C-alpha positions as CSV (number, residue, x, y, z in Angstrom):
1,X,17.6,19.1,-20.1
2,X,17.3,15.8,-18.1
3,X,16.7,15.9,-14.4
4,X,19.5,14.3,-12.4
5,X,18.4,11.3,-10.5
6,X,19.6,13.1,-7.4
7,X,17.2,16.0,-7.9
8,X,14.1,14.4,-9.2
9,X,11.0,14.4,-7.0
10,X,10.2,11.2,-5.1
11,X,7.4,9.0,-6.6
12,X,4.6,8.7,-4.0
13,X,2.4,5.7,-3.5
14,X,-0.6,5.4,-1.1
15,X,-1.9,1.9,-0.2
16,X,-5.6,1.8,0.7
17,X,-8.0,-0.8,2.1
18,X,-11.2,-0.8,4.1
19,X,-9.9,0.0,7.6
20,X,-6.1,0.5,7.2
21,X,-5.4,-2.1,9.8
22,X,-4.5,-5.3,7.8
23,X,-3.8,-5.2,4.1
24,X,-2.7,-1.7,3.4
25,X,-0.3,-1.5,6.3
26,X,1.2,-4.8,5.2
27,X,1.6,-3.5,1.7
28,X,3.1,-0.3,3.0
29,X,5.6,-2.1,5.3
30,X,6.6,-4.5,2.4
31,X,7.1,-1.5,0.1
32,X,9.3,0.3,2.7
33,X,11.4,-2.9,3.2
34,X,11.9,-3.4,-0.6
35,X,12.8,0.3,-1.1
36,X,15.3,0.2,1.8
37,X,16.9,-3.1,0.8
38,X,17.4,-1.9,-2.8
39,X,18.7,1.6,-1.8
40,X,15.7,3.4,-3.5
41,X,14.7,5.6,-0.6
42,X,15.6,8.8,-2.5
43,X,13.2,7.8,-5.3
44,X,10.1,6.4,-3.5
45,X,7.7,7.4,-0.6
46,X,4.8,5.3,0.6
47,X,2.0,5.6,3.1
48,X,-1.3,3.8,3.7
49,X,-4.9,4.9,4.5
50,X,-8.4,3.6,5.1
51,X,-11.6,4.2,3.2
52,X,-13.6,4.2,6.5
53,X,-12.7,5.3,10.0
54,X,-13.5,2.2,12.0
55,X,-9.8,1.8,13.1
56,X,-8.7,5.4,12.9
57,X,-5.9,6.2,15.4
58,X,-5.3,2.5,16.2
59,X,-2.2,0.4,15.6
60,X,-1.9,-2.3,13.0
61,X,-3.9,-5.5,13.5
62,X,-2.2,-8.0,15.7
63,X,-2.1,-10.7,13.1
64,X,-0.7,-8.3,10.6
65,X,2.0,-7.3,13.0
66,X,2.9,-10.9,13.7
67,X,3.3,-11.7,10.0
68,X,5.5,-8.7,9.5
69,X,7.7,-9.7,12.5
70,X,8.0,-13.3,11.3
71,X,9.3,-11.9,8.0
72,X,11.9,-9.6,9.6
73,X,9.9,-6.3,9.6
74,X,10.1,-5.4,13.2
75,X,10.6,-1.6,13.1
76,X,7.3,-0.7,11.4
77,X,5.2,1.9,13.2
78,X,1.6,2.5,12.1
79,X,-1.4,4.5,13.1
80,X,-4.5,4.0,11.0
81,X,-5.9,7.1,9.2
82,X,-8.6,7.9,6.7
83,X,-7.9,8.9,3.1
84,X,-8.5,12.6,2.5
85,X,-9.0,14.9,-0.5
86,X,-5.4,16.1,-0.3
87,X,-4.1,12.5,-0.9
88,X,-5.6,12.6,-4.4
89,X,-3.3,15.6,-5.1
90,X,-0.2,14.6,-3.1
91,X,0.3,11.0,-4.4
92,X,1.2,9.7,-7.8
93,X,-0.6,6.4,-7.3
94,X,-3.3,5.2,-5.0
95,X,-3.5,1.4,-4.9
96,X,-6.5,-0.3,-3.5
97,X,-6.5,-3.9,-2.4
98,X,-9.7,-5.1,-4.0
99,X,-12.4,-4.1,-6.6
100,X,-14.6,-2.6,-3.8
101,X,-11.7,-0.3,-2.8
102,X,-11.0,0.5,-6.4
103,X,-14.6,1.5,-7.1
104,X,-14.9,3.7,-4.0
105,X,-11.5,5.4,-4.7
106,X,-12.5,6.1,-8.3
107,X,-15.7,7.7,-7.1
108,X,-13.9,9.8,-4.6
109,X,-11.3,11.2,-6.9
110,X,-11.7,15.0,-7.2
111,X,-11.7,16.8,-10.5
112,X,-8.2,18.1,-11.3
113,X,-6.5,15.2,-9.6
114,X,-3.9,13.4,-11.7
115,X,-3.3,10.5,-9.3
116,X,-3.4,7.1,-10.9
117,X,-5.9,4.8,-9.1
118,X,-5.3,1.1,-9.6
119,X,-5.3,-2.3,-7.8
120,X,-2.0,-3.3,-6.2
121,X,-2.9,-6.8,-7.4
122,X,-2.7,-5.7,-11.1
123,X,1.1,-6.0,-10.6
124,X,1.0,-9.6,-9.4
125,X,3.0,-11.7,-11.8
126,X,1.0,-14.7,-10.6
127,X,-2.3,-13.0,-11.6
128,X,-3.9,-12.8,-8.1
129,X,-5.6,-9.5,-8.7
130,X,-7.5,-9.0,-5.5
131,X,-5.9,-9.0,-2.1
132,X,-8.6,-10.4,0.1
133,X,-9.6,-8.9,3.5
134,X,-8.6,-11.3,6.3
135,X,-10.1,-9.1,9.1
136,X,-13.3,-11.0,9.8
137,X,-11.9,-14.5,10.2
138,X,-8.3,-13.7,11.4
139,X,-6.8,-16.9,10.1
140,X,-3.0,-16.7,10.2
141,X,-2.5,-18.3,6.8
142,X,-4.6,-15.5,5.2
143,X,-2.2,-12.9,6.5
144,X,0.7,-14.9,5.2
145,X,-1.0,-15.0,1.8
146,X,-1.4,-11.2,1.8
147,X,2.2,-10.8,2.8
148,X,3.4,-13.0,-0.1
149,X,1.1,-11.3,-2.6
150,X,2.4,-7.9,-1.5
151,X,6.0,-8.9,-2.0
152,X,5.3,-10.0,-5.6
153,X,3.2,-6.9,-6.4
154,X,5.5,-4.3,-4.8
155,X,8.5,-5.7,-6.6
156,X,6.7,-5.8,-9.9
157,X,5.2,-2.3,-9.4
158,X,8.6,-0.7,-8.6
159,X,10.3,-2.5,-11.5
160,X,7.6,-1.2,-13.9
161,X,7.8,2.4,-12.7
162,X,11.5,2.9,-12.1
């Protein structure tokens, strides 16, 4: 018997980067916007987390907030958090932003977890696999680049996993 689209469980995605203040919150916000604009809220859930607690409890980076607002995402609220063991059991995918993230996530995955760990950039139709960390130099154009990459990757990811 096939499950009705109205009763199936939401697919859950966790975006992860180093500190959960720049890249993963942008990816989360872009994902939320895409899901909302395409009436897919009943099928998808997204969150973001950090590998390290440097920014835990803090809001999104100012430059990240600015790029989201310039692109019409003004209602995004974010508080940085650290990934935890339960995340590996509660999410269907954990998507890192670069190979460093991917390697750490793979090493953290507990036995018995069926979560798929991958790079968000593996879904980029333009082939830009890594989403580079802009935190140290804070150049506005790098945040715009991340935003554009996330749009391409999120759309491709959702289309592939409908």
